[in-house]
C-alpha positions as CSV (number, residue, x, y, z in Angstrom):
1,M,160.7,13.6,42.1
2,S,158.1,12.1,40.9
3,S,156.4,11.4,37.8
4,A,153.4,12.9,36.6
5,R,150.4,10.6,37.0
6,K,148.4,9.2,34.0
7,E,144.8,9.1,34.0
8,G,143.5,5.4,35.6
9,E,146.9,5.2,37.3
10,G,146.3,3.8,40.9
11,S,142.9,3.4,40.4
12,F,140.0,0.7,41.2
13,R,139.9,-0.6,38.2
14,E,143.5,-1.0,37.7
15,L,143.9,-2.4,41.5
16,L,141.0,-5.0,41.0
17,S,142.2,-5.9,37.0
18,V,145.4,-7.2,39.0
19,A,143.3,-8.7,42.5
20,Y,140.5,-10.5,40.9
21,P,142.7,-13.4,39.3
22,L,144.9,-13.2,42.3
23,V,141.8,-13.9,44.7
24,I,140.5,-16.3,42.5
25,S,144.1,-18.0,42.4
26,T,144.2,-18.0,46.3
27,A,140.6,-19.1,46.5
28,S,141.1,-22.0,44.1
29,G,143.8,-22.8,46.7
30,T,141.6,-22.4,49.8
31,V,138.7,-24.8,48.2
32,M,141.2,-27.6,47.1
33,Q,142.6,-27.4,50.8
34,F,139.1,-27.2,52.2
35,V,138.1,-30.5,50.2
36,N,141.0,-32.2,51.1
37,R,140.3,-31.7,54.5
38,L,136.4,-32.2,54.1
39,F,137.5,-35.6,52.4
40,L,139.7,-36.4,55.5
41,A,137.0,-35.4,57.8
42,H,134.7,-38.2,56.1
43,Y,137.4,-40.6,55.9
44,S,138.2,-40.5,60.0
45,P,138.4,-38.0,63.1
46,E,142.2,-38.8,63.6
47,A,142.7,-37.9,59.8
48,M,141.0,-34.5,60.2
49,A,143.1,-33.9,63.6
50,A,146.1,-35.1,61.7
51,C,145.8,-33.0,58.3
52,V,145.9,-29.2,59.6
53,P,148.7,-29.8,62.4
54,G,151.1,-32.1,59.4
55,G,150.2,-29.8,56.6
56,I,150.8,-26.4,58.7
57,L,153.9,-27.9,59.9
58,S,155.2,-28.3,56.3
59,F,153.7,-25.1,55.2
60,T,156.0,-23.2,58.3
61,F,159.3,-24.5,56.4
62,L,158.0,-23.8,53.2
63,S,156.8,-20.3,54.0
64,F,160.5,-19.2,54.6
65,F,161.5,-20.4,51.1
66,M,158.2,-19.4,49.4
67,G,159.2,-15.8,50.9
68,L,162.3,-15.8,49.4
69,A,161.4,-17.0,45.7
70,S,158.4,-15.3,45.9
71,Y,160.0,-12.1,46.5
72,T,161.4,-12.0,42.7
73,N,157.8,-10.4,42.3
74,A,158.9,-7.0,43.9
75,F,161.7,-6.6,41.8
76,V,159.5,-8.1,38.6
77,A,157.2,-5.1,39.4
78,Q,159.8,-2.2,39.9
79,Y,161.6,-3.0,37.0
80,F,158.6,-3.0,35.1
81,G,157.7,0.2,36.4
82,S,161.3,1.5,35.2
83,G,160.6,-0.3,31.8
84,N,163.7,-2.4,32.3
85,R,163.0,-5.9,30.6
86,E,166.4,-7.4,30.8
87,K,166.3,-6.8,34.3
88,I,162.8,-8.5,34.3
89,S,164.3,-11.9,33.2
90,E,167.5,-11.7,35.0
91,S,165.1,-11.2,38.6
92,V,163.2,-14.3,37.4
93,W,165.9,-16.2,36.9
94,Q,167.6,-15.4,39.8
95,G,164.4,-16.8,41.6
96,I,164.7,-19.8,40.2
97,W,168.2,-20.6,41.5
98,L,166.9,-19.6,44.6
99,A,164.1,-21.7,44.4
100,V,166.3,-24.6,43.6
101,F,169.3,-23.8,46.5
102,S,165.9,-23.4,49.1
103,W,164.5,-27.0,48.2
104,L,167.6,-28.4,49.5
105,F,167.4,-26.9,52.4
106,M,163.7,-28.3,52.4
107,L,164.9,-31.4,52.3
108,L,167.1,-31.1,54.9
109,S,164.2,-30.4,57.4
110,I,162.1,-33.4,57.2
111,P,164.1,-35.0,60.5
112,L,163.4,-31.5,62.4
113,G,159.8,-32.1,61.6
114,L,159.3,-35.4,62.4
115,L,161.4,-34.4,65.9
116,I,158.7,-31.3,66.4
117,I,155.5,-34.0,65.6
118,N,157.1,-36.6,68.0
119,S,157.5,-34.0,70.7
120,A,153.7,-32.5,70.5
121,G,152.6,-34.9,72.5
122,H,149.5,-35.7,70.4
123,D,147.4,-38.9,70.5
124,P,149.4,-41.5,69.3
125,A,146.9,-42.4,66.5
126,V,146.9,-38.8,65.3
127,S,150.9,-38.6,65.5
128,V,151.4,-41.5,63.0
129,L,149.0,-40.0,60.5
130,E,150.8,-36.3,61.2
131,R,154.5,-37.5,60.4
132,Q,152.8,-39.6,57.2
133,Y,151.3,-36.2,55.6
134,F,154.1,-33.9,56.9
135,T,157.0,-35.9,54.6
136,V,154.6,-36.7,51.9
137,L,153.9,-32.8,51.2
138,T,158.0,-31.7,52.1
139,V,159.2,-34.0,49.3
140,P,157.7,-32.4,46.2
141,S,157.8,-28.7,47.5
142,L,160.5,-28.1,44.5
143,F,157.3,-27.5,42.4
144,S,156.2,-25.1,44.7
145,L,158.9,-23.2,45.0
146,L,159.8,-22.8,41.5
147,A,156.5,-21.9,40.7
148,C,157.0,-18.5,42.7
149,P,159.4,-16.9,40.5
150,L,157.6,-18.2,37.3
151,A,154.6,-16.5,38.5
152,A,156.0,-13.5,39.3
153,F,157.0,-13.1,35.6
154,Y,153.4,-12.1,34.9
155,T,152.2,-11.0,38.6
156,G,155.2,-8.7,38.6
157,R,153.7,-7.0,35.0
158,G,150.3,-7.2,36.6
159,R,149.6,-9.9,34.3
160,T,147.3,-12.4,36.4
161,L,145.3,-14.1,34.2
162,I,147.5,-16.7,33.4
163,V,148.5,-17.3,37.0
164,M,144.8,-17.8,37.7
165,A,144.2,-20.3,34.9
166,A,147.7,-22.4,36.1
167,N,146.2,-22.5,39.8
168,I,142.7,-23.2,39.1
169,A,143.7,-26.4,36.9
170,G,146.3,-27.4,39.1
171,N,143.9,-27.5,42.2
172,A,141.4,-29.2,40.0
173,V,143.7,-31.9,39.7
174,C,144.7,-31.8,43.1
175,V,140.7,-32.7,44.4
176,L,140.0,-35.0,41.5
177,M,143.5,-37.0,42.7
178,S,142.7,-36.6,46.5
179,W,139.0,-38.5,46.3
180,W,140.8,-41.3,44.0
181,L,143.8,-41.5,46.6
182,I,142.0,-41.0,50.0
183,F,139.4,-43.5,49.5
184,G,140.7,-45.9,46.5
185,G,139.4,-47.2,43.6
186,F,140.5,-48.1,39.9
187,G,142.8,-50.6,41.5
188,I,144.4,-48.9,44.1
189,G,143.2,-49.5,47.6
190,P,142.5,-46.3,50.1
191,L,145.7,-44.2,50.9
192,G,144.0,-42.0,53.5
193,I,145.9,-39.3,54.6
194,S,149.3,-40.1,52.7
195,G,146.6,-40.2,49.5
196,A,145.8,-36.3,49.9
197,G,149.3,-35.5,50.4
198,I,150.2,-37.2,47.2
199,A,147.4,-35.3,45.2
200,S,148.5,-32.3,46.5
201,G,152.1,-32.6,44.9
202,F,150.8,-33.6,41.7
203,G,148.5,-30.6,41.7
204,Q,151.8,-28.1,42.7
205,F,153.6,-30.1,39.6
206,F,150.9,-29.4,37.1
207,I,150.7,-25.7,38.1
208,F,154.7,-25.2,38.0
209,L,153.9,-27.0,34.1
210,I,151.5,-24.5,32.9
211,L,153.9,-21.5,33.6
212,L,157.1,-23.3,32.7
213,F,155.9,-23.4,29.4
214,A,153.7,-19.8,29.5
215,V,156.7,-17.9,30.8
216,F,159.1,-19.7,27.8
217,S,156.7,-19.2,24.8
218,A,158.2,-17.6,21.6
219,R,156.6,-14.4,22.2
220,N,158.8,-14.0,25.9
221,R,161.4,-15.3,24.2
222,K,161.5,-12.7,21.8
223,M,160.4,-10.0,23.9
224,Y,162.2,-10.6,27.1
225,N,165.0,-12.9,25.9
226,I,164.3,-15.1,28.5
227,S,165.8,-17.9,27.4
228,G,169.1,-16.3,27.5
229,L,169.4,-14.4,30.6
230,W,169.7,-18.0,32.5
231,K,173.3,-17.4,34.1
232,F,173.7,-16.5,37.5
233,N,174.0,-12.8,38.6
234,G,175.9,-12.6,41.7
235,S,174.8,-8.8,42.2
236,L,171.2,-9.1,41.4
237,F,170.9,-12.2,43.0
238,F,172.4,-11.3,46.6
239,R,170.7,-8.0,45.9
240,L,167.4,-10.3,45.9
241,V,168.4,-12.3,48.9
242,R,169.4,-8.8,50.9
243,F,165.7,-7.7,50.7
244,A,164.0,-11.6,50.4
245,I,165.4,-13.1,53.9
246,P,164.0,-10.5,55.7
247,S,160.1,-11.2,54.0
248,G,160.5,-15.0,54.0
249,F,161.6,-14.5,57.8
250,G,159.0,-12.4,58.8
251,T,156.5,-14.4,57.1
252,F,158.0,-17.7,58.7
253,I,157.8,-16.6,62.1
254,D,154.5,-15.8,61.8
255,V,153.4,-18.9,60.0
256,A,155.3,-20.7,62.7
257,A,153.7,-19.0,65.5
258,Y,150.3,-19.7,64.1
259,G,151.8,-23.6,63.4
260,A,152.5,-23.7,67.3
261,F,149.5,-22.6,68.1
262,I,147.5,-25.5,66.2
263,F,150.1,-27.9,67.7
264,L,149.8,-26.6,71.6
265,I,146.0,-26.6,71.2
266,G,146.7,-30.5,70.7
267,S,147.8,-30.6,74.0
268,I,144.6,-29.9,75.5
269,D,142.4,-32.9,74.1
270,K,141.8,-34.4,70.7
271,Y,138.3,-32.6,70.6
272,S,139.5,-29.2,71.5
273,L,142.2,-29.7,68.4
274,A,139.4,-30.9,65.8
275,A,137.3,-27.8,66.6
276,S,140.1,-25.5,66.4
277,N,141.4,-27.3,63.0
278,I,137.5,-27.2,61.6
279,V,137.8,-23.3,62.3
280,V,141.2,-23.0,60.7
281,S,140.2,-25.0,57.8
282,I,137.1,-22.7,57.5
283,D,139.0,-19.4,58.4
284,S,141.5,-20.2,55.1
285,I,138.2,-19.7,52.9
286,A,138.2,-15.9,54.3
287,F,142.0,-15.6,54.5
288,M,143.4,-16.6,51.1
289,P,141.4,-14.3,49.0
290,V,142.9,-11.7,51.0
291,L,146.4,-12.7,50.2
292,G,145.2,-12.3,46.4
293,I,144.3,-8.4,47.3
294,G,147.6,-8.1,49.7
295,M,149.5,-9.5,46.8
296,A,148.1,-6.7,44.2
297,A,149.0,-4.0,46.5
298,L,152.6,-5.3,46.5
299,T,152.8,-5.7,42.9
300,L,150.8,-2.0,42.3
301,V,153.6,-0.2,44.8
302,G,156.3,-1.9,43.2
303,K,155.1,-0.9,39.8
304,Y,155.0,2.7,40.8
305,M,157.4,2.8,43.2
306,G,159.9,2.0,40.2
307,A,158.5,4.5,38.0
308,G,159.1,6.9,40.5
309,K,155.6,7.6,41.3
310,T,155.4,7.0,44.8
311,E,151.7,8.8,45.5
312,V,150.4,6.8,43.2
313,A,151.8,3.8,44.8
314,E,150.7,5.0,48.1
315,A,146.7,5.5,46.7
316,A,146.7,2.2,44.8
317,A,147.9,0.9,48.2
318,Y,145.0,2.5,50.4
319,K,142.3,1.4,47.5
320,A,143.5,-2.1,48.4
321,V,143.1,-1.3,51.9
322,L,139.4,-0.6,51.4
323,V,138.5,-3.3,49.3
324,S,140.1,-5.6,51.9
325,M,137.8,-4.2,54.7
326,T,135.0,-4.1,52.8
327,Y,135.5,-8.3,51.9
328,A,136.5,-8.6,55.5
329,T,133.3,-7.4,57.0
330,C,130.7,-9.5,54.9
331,V,133.4,-12.5,55.4
332,A,133.3,-11.7,59.6
333,F,129.1,-11.0,59.4
334,L,128.8,-14.5,57.7
335,F,130.8,-16.2,60.3
336,Y,129.4,-14.6,63.5
337,F,125.6,-15.0,62.7
338,F,125.9,-18.2,60.9
339,P,128.7,-20.4,62.1
340,S,126.4,-23.6,61.8
341,F,126.3,-23.2,58.1
342,F,130.2,-23.7,57.9
343,V,130.6,-26.0,60.8
344,N,128.3,-28.5,60.2
345,I,129.9,-29.5,56.8
346,F,132.4,-31.0,58.6
347,G,130.1,-33.8,60.4
348,S,127.0,-35.0,62.2
349,G,126.1,-34.3,65.7
350,N,124.7,-37.7,65.4
351,N,127.9,-39.0,66.0
352,E,129.7,-39.2,69.6
353,E,132.8,-37.5,69.0
354,Y,131.3,-34.6,66.5
355,A,128.3,-34.0,69.1
356,V,131.7,-32.5,71.3
357,I,133.3,-30.9,68.3
358,L,131.1,-29.2,66.6
359,P,129.1,-27.2,69.1
360,L,132.8,-25.9,70.4
361,A,133.7,-25.1,66.9
362,R,131.1,-22.7,66.5
363,R,131.9,-20.7,69.7
364,L,135.6,-20.6,68.2
365,M,133.7,-19.2,65.0
366,H,132.4,-16.1,66.9
367,I,136.0,-15.1,67.7
368,L,137.3,-16.0,63.9
369,A,134.5,-13.2,62.9
370,F,136.3,-10.6,64.8
371,A,139.7,-11.6,63.8
372,I,139.1,-11.8,60.3
373,L,138.1,-7.8,60.2
374,L,141.6,-6.9,61.3
375,D,143.2,-9.8,59.6
376,G,142.4,-8.7,56.3
377,T,143.7,-4.8,56.4
378,G,146.8,-5.5,58.5
379,I,147.9,-8.4,55.4
380,V,147.2,-5.4,53.0
381,F,149.2,-2.9,54.5
382,A,152.2,-5.3,55.0
383,D,152.2,-6.6,51.6
384,A,152.6,-2.7,50.5
385,L,155.4,-2.2,52.5
386,R,156.5,-5.4,51.2
387,G,156.5,-4.2,47.8
388,A,158.3,-0.7,48.5
389,G,161.0,-3.0,50.1
390,D,160.3,-2.3,53.9
391,T,161.1,-5.7,54.6
392,L,163.1,-5.3,58.0
393,F,161.1,-3.4,59.5
394,Q,158.3,-6.1,58.5
395,M,160.9,-9.2,60.0
396,V,161.6,-7.6,63.6
397,S,158.0,-6.4,64.2
398,T,157.0,-9.6,63.5
399,V,159.5,-11.7,65.8
400,V,158.6,-8.9,68.8
401,M,154.6,-9.3,68.3
402,A,155.2,-13.3,67.7
403,V,157.8,-14.6,70.0
404,F,157.5,-12.1,73.0
405,I,153.9,-11.6,72.8
406,Y,151.7,-13.7,71.2
407,M,153.3,-17.4,71.8
408,P,153.8,-16.9,75.8
409,L,150.2,-16.1,75.9
410,V,148.7,-19.1,74.0
411,W,151.2,-21.4,76.3
412,F,149.3,-20.1,79.0
413,S,146.0,-20.4,78.1
414,V,147.2,-23.9,76.8
415,Y,148.9,-25.1,79.6
416,R,147.9,-23.3,82.6
417,L,143.7,-22.4,81.9
418,H,143.8,-25.7,79.5
419,S,141.1,-23.5,77.4
420,V,141.1,-23.6,73.5
421,V,138.5,-20.5,73.8
422,T,140.9,-18.2,75.3
423,A,143.8,-19.3,73.2
424,W,142.0,-17.9,70.2
425,W,140.9,-14.9,71.8
426,V,144.8,-14.5,72.4
427,Y,145.2,-15.1,68.5
428,C,142.7,-12.2,67.8
429,G,144.7,-9.9,70.1
430,Y,147.8,-10.8,67.9
431,I,145.9,-10.0,64.6
432,A,144.7,-6.9,66.4
433,V,148.3,-5.5,67.4
434,Y,149.6,-7.0,63.9
435,F,147.1,-4.6,62.2
436,I,148.0,-1.6,64.1
437,C,151.7,-2.0,63.7
438,F,151.8,-2.1,60.1
439,M,149.2,0.4,59.8
440,L,151.4,2.8,61.7
441,R,154.3,2.0,59.4
442,F,152.5,2.7,56.3
443,R,151.1,5.8,57.6
444,A,154.8,6.9,58.5
445,G,155.9,7.1,55.2
446,A,159.3,5.7,55.9
447,W,159.2,3.3,53.2
448,K,158.9,6.2,50.4
449,K,162.8,6.7,50.7
450,I,163.8,3.0,49.9
451,V,165.7,1.8,46.9
452,L,165.2,-1.6,45.7
453,V,166.2,-1.9,42.7
454,R,168.8,-0.3,40.6
455,S,168.5,0.5,36.9
């Protein structure tokens, strides 16, 4: 039976206090990626065409392992709700061990990634840059993985300001180094797309370093015994893995399908790829802040499930949905009615190649406006389910939708219709099905009976 509800629990105020630093954190990452791609667009059209496929392929492999390590957040949130400080620290350490093991598998993915790039059939000048970017992003991914459980120590307890500060600082370092390394200066020649990857690695290392010092502060060592609970806990570790694997695999399939979507579009022609990449880059502006709202929903659902207050968890989730819908509606309005404002940043129509690319990108922006309306809400419902431990459904439904519906239709759009516009409409349809699926699952309420953590 649920405990009595206290004033302010599950309120908009509580939601926004957790969400706004996470929104700013993800927005800072979006700005960093956007600026990097903007630099590369001005460096060369080939670098712009290569950065999104190479980056998404690296993130596709990373997404599974980040899904594992970041699921520590749900455990921390539920143990925080139940008031078990010792288990909070133990959960963080099991997430750290999981991150280290995951990085070793990330390194083993490099040959497979290079094989995928070589088989994609992209323009040779683009393909060689994709290989460079993929490799230089993947090697330092250890810092991204370790940052997940460290950030979970704060995010799971609703203390998200330090996570925001770390991300802003790290992404600022990345942007400054990107300008320097891409175009050269201070005794270093221009490194182009490799420079962008190296700068990203330094930024992630800086984020990791800030979180490391914060988590292992004297206060946390005293209150949570964070330094003394470092040992491998088989029972807790494998329980984390049990729920994290479906979550990570579902995320991996979703990201992999999106990455395949980008790679398949590259088979049409380089203009379609460049136009699509521009829209993908703009999409990230809208998409990343929604992830922050979704993470806040996961945190609050986890917290109140841990406290035995399912009705508060449900109320918090619906408030997160409303906030996300409001935000997505505003962004969709801008994307649909003012696409040129965003698209023209990437180049000038006076350039012969961009004179073809930019009008096509503006058409795709109209489709993106419809997709973003549904995507923001679907993500929040999915994250709320993850906070309650309903990860198996997420995995199965995502596999069915992506593998058996989405990708066959994208393949048909590319190889039979040779139409990037049709492929983007297919993407919009996939997002609509995703939204409906997770909304109905949340409303059904099966997640309320799941036991994620044990006291």
